[in-house]
N, CA, C and O atoms as a GROMACS GRO file, in nm:
protein
  460
    1MET      N    1  -2.593  -0.056   1.279
    1MET     CA    2  -2.499   0.028   1.350
    1MET      C    3  -2.574   0.109   1.448
    1MET      O    4  -2.669   0.177   1.409
    2VAL      N    5  -2.538   0.108   1.577
    2VAL     CA    6  -2.585   0.182   1.680
    2VAL      C    7  -2.484   0.293   1.704
    2VAL      O    8  -2.367   0.262   1.723
    3ASP      N    9  -2.523   0.425   1.704
    3ASP     CA   10  -2.433   0.526   1.726
    3ASP      C   11  -2.518   0.641   1.794
    3ASP      O   12  -2.559   0.741   1.735
    4THR      N   13  -2.537   0.611   1.925
    4THR     CA   14  -2.606   0.707   1.999
    4THR      C   15  -2.517   0.792   2.095
    4THR      O   16  -2.402   0.752   2.117
    5ASP      N   17  -2.559   0.896   2.148
    5ASP     CA   18  -2.486   0.967   2.242
    5ASP      C   19  -2.549   0.959   2.379
    5ASP      O   20  -2.549   1.054   2.457
    6ASP      N   21  -2.605   0.838   2.405
    6ASP     CA   22  -2.659   0.817   2.541
    6ASP      C   23  -2.547   0.832   2.638
    6ASP      O   24  -2.441   0.771   2.618
    7ASN      N   25  -2.563   0.909   2.743
    7ASN     CA   26  -2.462   0.939   2.833
    7ASN      C   27  -2.498   0.880   2.972
    7ASN      O   28  -2.500   0.956   3.069
    8HIS      N   29  -2.527   0.749   2.986
    8HIS     CA   30  -2.554   0.686   3.109
    8HIS      C   31  -2.424   0.613   3.149
    8HIS      O   32  -2.354   0.558   3.064
    9GLU      N   33  -2.393   0.615   3.285
    9GLU     CA   34  -2.282   0.554   3.334
    9GLU      C   35  -2.282   0.406   3.331
    9GLU      O   36  -2.382   0.346   3.370
   10VAL      N   37  -2.175   0.342   3.286
   10VAL     CA   38  -2.161   0.194   3.255
   10VAL      C   39  -2.063   0.153   3.358
   10VAL      O   40  -1.952   0.206   3.365
   11SER      N   41  -2.104   0.058   3.441
   11SER     CA   42  -2.023   0.005   3.543
   11SER      C   43  -1.937  -0.116   3.503
   11SER      O   44  -1.822  -0.128   3.545
   12GLU      N   45  -1.993  -0.206   3.423
   12GLU     CA   46  -1.925  -0.324   3.375
   12GLU      C   47  -1.832  -0.285   3.265
   12GLU      O   48  -1.865  -0.191   3.193
   13PRO      N   49  -1.713  -0.353   3.241
   13PRO     CA   50  -1.627  -0.313   3.144
   13PRO      C   51  -1.677  -0.345   3.007
   13PRO      O   52  -1.735  -0.451   2.983
   14TRP      N   53  -1.654  -0.252   2.917
   14TRP     CA   54  -1.687  -0.280   2.778
   14TRP      C   55  -1.564  -0.306   2.690
   14TRP      O   56  -1.452  -0.277   2.732
   15LEU      N   57  -1.582  -0.355   2.580
   15LEU     CA   58  -1.469  -0.397   2.493
   15LEU      C   59  -1.469  -0.320   2.368
   15LEU      O   60  -1.568  -0.311   2.296
   16LEU      N   61  -1.344  -0.258   2.341
   16LEU     CA   62  -1.321  -0.186   2.230
   16LEU      C   63  -1.224  -0.261   2.140
   16LEU      O   64  -1.114  -0.289   2.187
   17ARG      N   65  -1.255  -0.296   2.011
   17ARG     CA   66  -1.177  -0.364   1.917
   17ARG      C   67  -1.144  -0.272   1.799
   17ARG      O   68  -1.236  -0.210   1.745
   18PHE      N   69  -1.019  -0.261   1.759
   18PHE     CA   70  -0.987  -0.179   1.652
   18PHE      C   71  -0.891  -0.246   1.549
   18PHE      O   72  -0.816  -0.335   1.588
   19ASP      N   73  -0.893  -0.207   1.425
   19ASP     CA   74  -0.795  -0.259   1.331
   19ASP      C   75  -0.798  -0.163   1.207
   19ASP      O   76  -0.889  -0.081   1.192
   20VAL      N   77  -0.700  -0.177   1.125
   20VAL     CA   78  -0.684  -0.099   1.003
   20VAL      C   79  -0.642  -0.179   0.885
   20VAL      O   80  -0.610  -0.296   0.905
   21ALA      N   81  -0.640  -0.129   0.762
   21ALA     CA   82  -0.586  -0.184   0.646
   21ALA      C   83  -0.537  -0.062   0.558
   21ALA      O   84  -0.601   0.043   0.541
   22CYS      N   85  -0.413  -0.092   0.504
   22CYS     CA   86  -0.357   0.012   0.421
   22CYS      C   87  -0.298  -0.060   0.290
   22CYS      O   88  -0.246  -0.172   0.300
   23ARG      N   89  -0.307   0.002   0.179
   23ARG     CA   90  -0.260  -0.054   0.057
   23ARG      C   91  -0.105  -0.061   0.063
   23ARG      O   92  -0.046  -0.164   0.029
   24ARG      N   93  -0.044   0.043   0.104
   24ARG     CA   94   0.103   0.047   0.124
   24ARG      C   95   0.121   0.126   0.260
   24ARG      O   96   0.028   0.180   0.319
   25ASN      N   97   0.242   0.123   0.298
   25ASN     CA   98   0.274   0.199   0.417
   25ASN      C   99   0.398   0.284   0.396
   25ASN      O  100   0.511   0.234   0.403
   26PRO      N  101   0.377   0.412   0.370
   26PRO     CA  102   0.252   0.496   0.383
   26PRO      C  103   0.161   0.474   0.256
   26PRO      O  104   0.204   0.428   0.150
   27GLY      N  105   0.040   0.506   0.276
   27GLY     CA  106  -0.056   0.495   0.158
   27GLY      C  107  -0.202   0.512   0.215
   27GLY      O  108  -0.227   0.529   0.335
   28GLN      N  109  -0.295   0.506   0.116
   28GLN     CA  110  -0.440   0.511   0.154
   28GLN      C  111  -0.467   0.390   0.238
   28GLN      O  112  -0.402   0.286   0.230
   29GLY      N  113  -0.573   0.412   0.322
   29GLY     CA  114  -0.615   0.297   0.400
   29GLY      C  115  -0.747   0.325   0.474
   29GLY      O  116  -0.818   0.421   0.442
   30GLY      N  117  -0.777   0.246   0.567
   30GLY     CA  118  -0.906   0.262   0.646
   30GLY      C  119  -0.875   0.219   0.790
   30GLY      O  120  -0.792   0.133   0.819
   31ALA      N  121  -0.955   0.290   0.879
   31ALA     CA  122  -0.949   0.251   1.025
   31ALA      C  123  -1.085   0.219   1.077
   31ALA      O  124  -1.183   0.285   1.041
   32GLY      N  125  -1.094   0.125   1.158
   32GLY     CA  126  -1.230   0.077   1.200
   32GLY      C  127  -1.225   0.041   1.347
   32GLY      O  128  -1.123  -0.004   1.398
   33ALA      N  129  -1.332   0.062   1.413
   33ALA     CA  130  -1.344   0.034   1.557
   33ALA      C  131  -1.484  -0.013   1.596
   33ALA      O  132  -1.580   0.034   1.536
   34ALA      N  133  -1.499  -0.099   1.685
   34ALA     CA  134  -1.632  -0.145   1.741
   34ALA      C  135  -1.631  -0.156   1.888
   34ALA      O  136  -1.530  -0.196   1.946
   35ILE      N  137  -1.744  -0.121   1.954
   35ILE     CA  138  -1.754  -0.132   2.099
   35ILE      C  139  -1.869  -0.238   2.131
   35ILE      O  140  -1.977  -0.238   2.073
   36PHE      N  141  -1.832  -0.323   2.226
   36PHE     CA  142  -1.919  -0.427   2.270
   36PHE      C  143  -1.953  -0.400   2.423
   36PHE      O  144  -1.865  -0.370   2.504
   37ASP      N  145  -2.092  -0.414   2.458
   37ASP     CA  146  -2.110  -0.402   2.607
   37ASP      C  147  -2.076  -0.530   2.675
   37ASP      O  148  -2.035  -0.627   2.610
   38SER      N  149  -2.090  -0.534   2.803
   38SER     CA  150  -2.060  -0.650   2.888
   38SER      C  151  -2.130  -0.780   2.844
   38SER      O  152  -2.083  -0.889   2.876
   39SER      N  153  -2.239  -0.769   2.773
   39SER     CA  154  -2.305  -0.891   2.729
   39SER      C  155  -2.273  -0.921   2.581
   39SER      O  156  -2.340  -1.001   2.516
   40SER      N  157  -2.171  -0.857   2.534
   40SER     CA  158  -2.116  -0.878   2.401
   40SER      C  159  -2.203  -0.832   2.281
   40SER      O  160  -2.189  -0.876   2.167
   41THR      N  161  -2.294  -0.740   2.319
   41THR     CA  162  -2.378  -0.676   2.214
   41THR      C  163  -2.299  -0.560   2.157
   41THR      O  164  -2.229  -0.487   2.228
   42VAL      N  165  -2.315  -0.546   2.026
   42VAL     CA  166  -2.249  -0.438   1.952
   42VAL      C  167  -2.317  -0.304   1.996
   42VAL      O  168  -2.438  -0.287   1.978
   43VAL      N  169  -2.247  -0.221   2.048
   43VAL     CA  170  -2.301  -0.079   2.099
   43VAL      C  171  -2.274   0.019   1.991
   43VAL      O  172  -2.360   0.103   1.966
   44TRP      N  173  -2.159   0.017   1.921
   44TRP     CA  174  -2.121   0.116   1.829
   44TRP      C  175  -2.018   0.067   1.731
   44TRP      O  176  -1.931  -0.011   1.770
   45THR      N  177  -2.022   0.105   1.611
   45THR     CA  178  -1.913   0.072   1.516
   45THR      C  179  -1.893   0.198   1.431
   45THR      O  180  -1.983   0.282   1.416
   46ARG      N  181  -1.770   0.209   1.376
   46ARG     CA  182  -1.729   0.316   1.294
   46ARG      C  183  -1.609   0.281   1.205
   46ARG      O  184  -1.515   0.214   1.249
   47SER      N  185  -1.613   0.324   1.089
   47SER     CA  186  -1.501   0.305   1.000
   47SER      C  187  -1.468   0.443   0.928
   47SER      O  188  -1.554   0.529   0.905
   48HIS      N  189  -1.346   0.452   0.900
   48HIS     CA  190  -1.301   0.586   0.837
   48HIS      C  191  -1.210   0.552   0.721
   48HIS      O  192  -1.122   0.468   0.740
   49PHE      N  193  -1.225   0.612   0.599
   49PHE     CA  194  -1.148   0.609   0.489
   49PHE      C  195  -1.038   0.710   0.511
   49PHE      O  196  -1.066   0.825   0.544
   50LEU      N  197  -0.911   0.669   0.494
   50LEU     CA  198  -0.803   0.762   0.508
   50LEU      C  199  -0.737   0.783   0.373
   50LEU      O  200  -0.650   0.707   0.331
   51PRO      N  201  -0.783   0.893   0.303
   51PRO     CA  202  -0.747   0.905   0.154
   51PRO      C  203  -0.606   0.954   0.123
   51PRO      O  204  -0.563   0.948   0.008
   52SER      N  205  -0.529   1.005   0.229
   52SER     CA  206  -0.402   1.058   0.206
   52SER      C  207  -0.301   0.950   0.169
   52SER      O  208  -0.301   0.844   0.230
   53SER      N  209  -0.214   0.975   0.070
   53SER     CA  210  -0.122   0.878   0.025
   53SER      C  211   0.000   0.882   0.129
   53SER      O  212   0.097   0.809   0.114
   54SER      N  213  -0.010   0.968   0.232
   54SER     CA  214   0.106   0.973   0.328
   54SER      C  215   0.054   0.923   0.472
   54SER      O  216   0.114   0.951   0.576
   55GLU      N  217  -0.059   0.849   0.468
   55GLU     CA  218  -0.104   0.790   0.596
   55GLU      C  219  -0.013   0.664   0.627
   55GLU      O  220   0.022   0.590   0.535
   56THR      N  221   0.023   0.640   0.751
   56THR     CA  222   0.086   0.527   0.783
   56THR      C  223   0.007   0.430   0.867
   56THR      O  224  -0.095   0.472   0.922
   57LYS      N  225   0.041   0.306   0.881
   57LYS     CA  226  -0.041   0.210   0.951
   57LYS      C  227  -0.062   0.255   1.099
   57LYS      O  228  -0.170   0.237   1.155
   58ASN      N  229   0.048   0.315   1.162
   58ASN     CA  230   0.039   0.358   1.294
   58ASN      C  231  -0.051   0.473   1.313
   58ASN      O  232  -0.124   0.478   1.412
   59THR      N  233  -0.051   0.572   1.219
   59THR     CA  234  -0.152   0.670   1.226
   59THR      C  235  -0.292   0.622   1.217
   59THR      O  236  -0.378   0.664   1.295
   60ALA      N  237  -0.318   0.532   1.119
   60ALA     CA  238  -0.450   0.470   1.116
   60ALA      C  239  -0.488   0.392   1.248
   60ALA      O  240  -0.602   0.399   1.294
   61LYS      N  241  -0.394   0.323   1.302
   61LYS     CA  242  -0.416   0.250   1.422
   61LYS      C  243  -0.466   0.352   1.535
   61LYS      O  244  -0.568   0.333   1.600
   62TYR      N  245  -0.382   0.460   1.549
   62TYR     CA  246  -0.420   0.568   1.644
   62TYR      C  247  -0.558   0.625   1.625
   62TYR      O  248  -0.636   0.644   1.718
   63THR      N  249  -0.583   0.651   1.498
   63THR     CA  250  -0.711   0.702   1.458
   63THR      C  251  -0.823   0.614   1.507
   63THR      O  252  -0.911   0.657   1.581
   64ALA      N  253  -0.818   0.486   1.464
   64ALA     CA  254  -0.924   0.387   1.522
   64ALA      C  255  -0.924   0.381   1.665
   64ALA      O  256  -1.036   0.376   1.717
   65LEU      N  257  -0.818   0.380   1.744
   65LEU     CA  258  -0.812   0.368   1.882
   65LEU      C  259  -0.882   0.492   1.948
   65LEU      O  260  -0.963   0.478   2.039
   66LEU      N  261  -0.850   0.606   1.902
   66LEU     CA  262  -0.895   0.731   1.956
   66LEU      C  263  -1.040   0.754   1.936
   66LEU      O  264  -1.111   0.799   2.026
   67VAL      N  265  -1.086   0.721   1.814
   67VAL     CA  266  -1.226   0.739   1.778
   67VAL      C  267  -1.314   0.652   1.866
   67VAL      O  268  -1.423   0.690   1.908
   68GLY      N  269  -1.254   0.523   1.894
   68GLY     CA  270  -1.328   0.424   1.980
   68GLY      C  271  -1.335   0.467   2.119
   68GLY      O  272  -1.441   0.456   2.182
   69VAL      N  273  -1.221   0.519   2.174
   69VAL     CA  274  -1.216   0.559   2.316
   69VAL      C  275  -1.308   0.686   2.337
   69VAL      O  276  -1.376   0.699   2.439
   70GLN      N  277  -1.306   0.778   2.238
   70GLN     CA  278  -1.401   0.884   2.248
   70GLN      C  279  -1.546   0.852   2.260
   70GLN      O  280  -1.623   0.906   2.339
   71SER      N  281  -1.580   0.750   2.164
   71SER     CA  282  -1.726   0.705   2.167
   71SER      C  283  -1.754   0.632   2.304
   71SER      O  284  -1.861   0.651   2.362
   72ALA      N  285  -1.658   0.550   2.354
   72ALA     CA  286  -1.686   0.486   2.475
   72ALA      C  287  -1.713   0.595   2.588
   72ALA      O  288  -1.810   0.580   2.663
   73VAL      N  289  -1.636   0.696   2.599
   73VAL     CA  290  -1.653   0.792   2.685
   73VAL      C  291  -1.795   0.864   2.667
   73VAL      O  292  -1.862   0.893   2.766
   74ARG      N  293  -1.837   0.893   2.541
   74ARG     CA  294  -1.967   0.951   2.517
   74ARG      C  295  -2.078   0.856   2.557
   74ARG      O  296  -2.186   0.904   2.592
   75HIS      N  297  -2.062   0.730   2.553
   75HIS     CA  298  -2.153   0.637   2.593
   75HIS      C  299  -2.160   0.612   2.742
   75HIS      O  300  -2.253   0.544   2.786
   76GLY      N  301  -2.068   0.664   2.823
   76GLY     CA  302  -2.075   0.656   2.963
   76GLY      C  303  -1.993   0.554   3.030
   76GLY      O  304  -1.997   0.539   3.153
   77THR      N  305  -1.916   0.482   2.952
   77THR     CA  306  -1.832   0.374   3.012
   77THR      C  307  -1.719   0.434   3.086
   77THR      O  308  -1.661   0.532   3.041
   78THR      N  309  -1.685   0.378   3.201
   78THR     CA  310  -1.562   0.425   3.274
   78THR      C  311  -1.462   0.310   3.272
   78THR      O  312  -1.345   0.332   3.303
   79ARG      N  313  -1.503   0.186   3.237
   79ARG     CA  314  -1.412   0.076   3.229
   79ARG      C  315  -1.418   0.028   3.087
   79ARG      O  316  -1.522  -0.012   3.037
   80LEU      N  317  -1.298   0.032   3.020
   80LEU     CA  318  -1.288  -0.015   2.880
   80LEU      C  319  -1.173  -0.105   2.863
   80LEU      O  320  -1.061  -0.066   2.896
   81LEU      N  321  -1.193  -0.229   2.812
   81LEU     CA  322  -1.095  -0.320   2.771
   81LEU      C  323  -1.061  -0.290   2.621
   81LEU      O  324  -1.155  -0.270   2.545
   82VAL      N  325  -0.939  -0.285   2.575
   82VAL     CA  326  -0.897  -0.260   2.441
   82VAL      C  327  -0.827  -0.370   2.378
   82VAL      O  328  -0.727  -0.417   2.431
   83GLU      N  329  -0.874  -0.415   2.262
   83GLU     CA  330  -0.792  -0.515   2.190
   83GLU      C  331  -0.765  -0.467   2.046
   83GLU      O  332  -0.851  -0.419   1.972
   84GLY      N  333  -0.638  -0.485   2.015
   84GLY     CA  334  -0.590  -0.439   1.876
   84GLY      C  335  -0.462  -0.524   1.848
   84GLY      O  336  -0.387  -0.560   1.938
   85GLU      N  337  -0.444  -0.551   1.724
   85GLU     CA  338  -0.335  -0.631   1.697
   85GLU      C  339  -0.188  -0.550   1.692
   85GLU      O  340  -0.081  -0.609   1.682
   86LYS      N  341  -0.198  -0.424   1.700
   86LYS     CA  342  -0.086  -0.338   1.694
   86LYS      C  343  -0.029  -0.325   1.834
   86LYS      O  344  -0.069  -0.230   1.902
   87ILE      N  345   0.058  -0.406   1.883
   87ILE     CA  346   0.114  -0.407   2.012
   87ILE      C  347   0.187  -0.273   2.038
   87ILE      O  348   0.176  -0.213   2.145
   88LEU      N  349   0.257  -0.232   1.943
   88LEU     CA  350   0.333  -0.102   1.963
   88LEU      C  351   0.233   0.005   2.000
   88LEU      O  352   0.264   0.076   2.095
   89VAL      N  353   0.119   0.027   1.940
   89VAL     CA  354   0.036   0.136   1.965
   89VAL      C  355  -0.014   0.123   2.107
   89VAL      O  356  -0.024   0.222   2.179
   90LEU      N  357  -0.048  -0.006   2.151
   90LEU     CA  358  -0.106  -0.022   2.286
   90LEU      C  359   0.004   0.000   2.391
   90LEU      O  360  -0.021   0.058   2.497
   91ALA      N  361   0.131  -0.051   2.359
   91ALA     CA  362   0.240  -0.020   2.450
   91ALA      C  363   0.270   0.125   2.468
   91ALA      O  364   0.296   0.171   2.580
   92GLN      N  365   0.267   0.200   2.358
   92GLN     CA  366   0.291   0.343   2.369
   92GLN      C  367   0.191   0.422   2.440
   92GLN      O  368   0.225   0.521   2.504
   93THR      N  369   0.063   0.381   2.432
   93THR     CA  370  -0.046   0.441   2.513
   93THR      C  371  -0.034   0.412   2.661
   93THR      O  372  -0.074   0.493   2.745
   94ARG      N  373   0.024   0.288   2.693
   94ARG     CA  374   0.048   0.258   2.834
   94ARG      C  375   0.179   0.313   2.888
   94ARG      O  376   0.209   0.300   3.007
   95GLY      N  377   0.256   0.375   2.798
   95GLY     CA  378   0.384   0.431   2.841
   95GLY      C  379   0.506   0.334   2.847
   95GLY      O  380   0.617   0.370   2.886
   96SER      N  381   0.477   0.213   2.807
   96SER     CA  382   0.579   0.113   2.797
   96SER      C  383   0.691   0.140   2.697
   96SER      O  384   0.808   0.110   2.720
   97PHE      N  385   0.649   0.197   2.583
   97PHE     CA  386   0.736   0.228   2.474
   97PHE      C  387   0.719   0.377   2.444
   97PHE      O  388   0.610   0.434   2.451
   98SER      N  389   0.838   0.438   2.409
   98SER     CA  390   0.825   0.577   2.366
   98SER      C  391   0.783   0.586   2.226
   98SER      O  392   0.793   0.489   2.150
   99CYS      N  393   0.730   0.712   2.186
   99CYS     CA  394   0.679   0.741   2.057
   99CYS      C  395   0.780   0.846   2.002
   99CYS      O  396   0.784   0.960   2.049
  100ASN      N  397   0.858   0.805   1.903
  100ASN     CA  398   0.953   0.893   1.838
  100ASN      C  399   0.902   0.976   1.726
  100ASN      O  400   0.971   1.067   1.682
  101ASN      N  401   0.782   0.949   1.676
  101ASN     CA  402   0.725   1.030   1.569
  101ASN      C  403   0.655   1.154   1.621
  101ASN      O  404   0.555   1.144   1.692
  102ARG      N  405   0.704   1.268   1.588
  102ARG     CA  406   0.640   1.390   1.648
  102ARG      C  407   0.499   1.412   1.614
  102ARG      O  408   0.426   1.475   1.691
  103TRP      N  409   0.450   1.356   1.491
  103TRP     CA  410   0.320   1.376   1.451
  103TRP      C  411   0.229   1.281   1.531
  103TRP      O  412   0.111   1.311   1.549
  104LEU      N  413   0.286   1.161   1.582
  104LEU     CA  414   0.202   1.072   1.653
  104LEU      C  415   0.204   1.086   1.798
  104LEU      O  416   0.123   1.024   1.867
  105ARG      N  417   0.298   1.171   1.853
  105ARG     CA  418   0.311   1.192   1.993
  105ARG      C  419   0.188   1.246   2.065
  105ARG      O  420   0.164   1.204   2.178
  106PRO      N  421   0.106   1.339   2.005
  106PRO     CA  422  -0.015   1.378   2.065
  106PRO      C  423  -0.124   1.262   2.086
  106PRO      O  424  -0.207   1.263   2.176
  107PHE      N  425  -0.112   1.169   1.996
  107PHE     CA  426  -0.204   1.054   2.009
  107PHE      C  427  -0.160   0.959   2.127
  107PHE      O  428  -0.241   0.885   2.182
  108CYS      N  429  -0.041   0.968   2.157
  108CYS     CA  430   0.016   0.885   2.272
  108CYS      C  431  -0.035   0.946   2.402
  108CYS      O  432  -0.036   0.876   2.504
  109GLU      N  433  -0.074   1.066   2.404
  109GLU     CA  434  -0.118   1.135   2.522
  109GLU      C  435  -0.228   1.058   2.588
  109GLU      O  436  -0.239   1.064   2.711
  110VAL      N  437  -0.309   0.987   2.516
  110VAL     CA  438  -0.423   0.906   2.562
  110VAL      C  439  -0.354   0.783   2.639
  110VAL      O  440  -0.292   0.695   2.580
  111LYS      N  441  -0.369   0.788   2.765
  111LYS     CA  442  -0.298   0.675   2.836
  111LYS      C  443  -0.397   0.573   2.874
  111LYS      O  444  -0.506   0.603   2.923
  112CYS      N  445  -0.358   0.447   2.851
  112CYS     CA  446  -0.439   0.331   2.884
  112CYS      C  447  -0.375   0.251   2.994
  112CYS      O  448  -0.254   0.230   2.985
  113GLU      N  449  -0.442   0.205   3.095
  113GLU     CA  450  -0.389   0.124   3.198
  113GLU      C  451  -0.392  -0.021   3.158
  113GLU      O  452  -0.483  -0.061   3.086
  114ARG      N  453  -0.302  -0.099   3.197
  114ARG     CA  454  -0.299  -0.245   3.169
  114ARG      C  455  -0.397  -0.308   3.274
  114ARG      O  456  -0.396  -0.278   3.394
  115SER      N  457  -0.480  -0.396   3.218
  115SER     CA  458  -0.572  -0.479   3.314
  115SER      C  459  -0.509  -0.603   3.368
  115SER      O  460  -0.572  -0.675   3.445
   0.00000   0.00000   0.00000
């Protein structure tokens, strides 16, 4: 795993992939994200255990997405492609769908543009 705080500007788009797993919904789970540079080299990975029995899959997805976006910014990328299997989360961050859960609304503040 490479997890540096190098703050050099990156001009080519990087790729963020994220996913989660939960035993139940809601329930304990995990969130993970990985960033790849333009040559498909892994730049950064992270996983989080979500111990609360009240975590939902959407909360876990937003956790993985936001941790990945924050790391990409720290690494200096200004162009980021995002892949995740949770279409709802991606649509909410693009503003295509509204977020009705008041606890998740702050996560929706991170806006992603469609490429």
